Structure formats: C-alpha cells, structure tokens
N, C-alpha and C positions, 0 to 999 in steps of 0.2 A: 520696831525692832529693825530702825537703823534707814526707816524709808523717810520720804521730805512730802510736810505735810500737803505740794501741792499732787505730787504720786499719790496719796492716799484719798483726792479729792477725786481728781479722775478718775483714778482707778474704781472704789471702790460706791461714792460721795451722790458720785453724780452720775450714771447710771440707774438710783433709784431712784433717786425725786423728778430725774429730768420729765417723767411724764407728767405725775403731777405739774411741773413747771408749764409744760404745753398745753396739761386743759384746764388750767388755770388765764391761761391767756388770750386760750381759743375762745375760752365764755367770758370773758372779758368786755370784747370786743362787744358782739351781741346784746350785754347785756349796756354798755354806752350808744349803742342803735336807739336799746327801744328808748332808755330814762331817755337822752338826746326828742325823738318822736314824739312821749309822752310828753314832755314841760312845752316844749310847740304846739303836740296840740292844744294842752290848755290854756297855752298864752303866757307862758313864764319866762320861755324856751328865744329861740330865732323871733323878729320879727315880718311881719308880708312882705318888706321889698326881696328879699333870703330867701333865697328857694332850698327845702326840704322838707321831707316825705312828713315831718309835724302841722306844718302852715300849709303840708297841699293838702293834711286830710279834715285843720281847721275849717277853711275855701270848701272842704268838697258841705257840712253840715250844712248851711243856706240853700234852701230849697230849691232859690233860683240864681244860683248856683250853676249850680245842679242840672237845671234844667236846659241849659243853655251849654255849658259847660260837659256835660257829663262823663269826662274820660279822670273827671278829680279824681273820679272814685277810683280808679288804678294803683291809689300808690297804697294801697294797703298790701296787693298781693306783694308787689317790689321787697316791703318791710322781713314777711310769711318768708319769704323761699330766698334769700340773704338771711336772715337770722338762725333756719333753721338745715341753711351752708352754711356756713358756723359754729354749729356745733356737731353736725356729718362729721368732718371735717379735723376739726382737733379730738371725735369720740377715732376716726380712724387713724389717729397722729399717737394721737395719747399706747392706742393699740398695737403700733408701730415700734415705741418707741418704750414697751414693757420688757421689763430684766425677766422678765418670769414666766416669761411666754415658749 
C-alpha cells in the first residue's frame, strides 16, 4: 500500500521474530560452552597447557591429582552456573521482547 520494504520489515516483521532471534542467540552460547567442555574433557578439544573447564575436568579424573589438588573438582560448579545463567537470561530477554505480552 505504498510502504517501503524497510518500513514493513521494521514495523511488522522485526517485532514478531525478535524474541525468537534472542532465544536462539542466548541458547547457542551455553551449547557452545558445553560442546567445548565436552570435547576438551574427552581429549579432542584443547590440550593441557591451555586452561579450559574441560581440560580441568579431564585432569580431575586422576585420583592422585585430586588427592594433591582437591580444588580441581570445582570447575563443574561454574559450568552449571554459567549455563543456567545464560538460559535464564535468554528466557527473560525473550519474555521482555514478546510482542503479544
């Protein structure tokens, strides 16, 4: 009816799929964290001179190392906290950007 494509996109399309874009972006970050952690834990990702949560968890498998350095068991806690924080943050942003609220 005479509206430019930019106006149609900005006025009608963007508000309707913005919440889906936000949810997709914030849920991909925890999956990347878990993927890197799992690959490093299995020995397929980063190697021991580099510090990552998966490398630390892989080193914690050795009982002699855990007996000498018990704090190596702690990387499991931040992984869970960060992944849950990103999920809750993304859920809150998606609810805030919902046009049908």
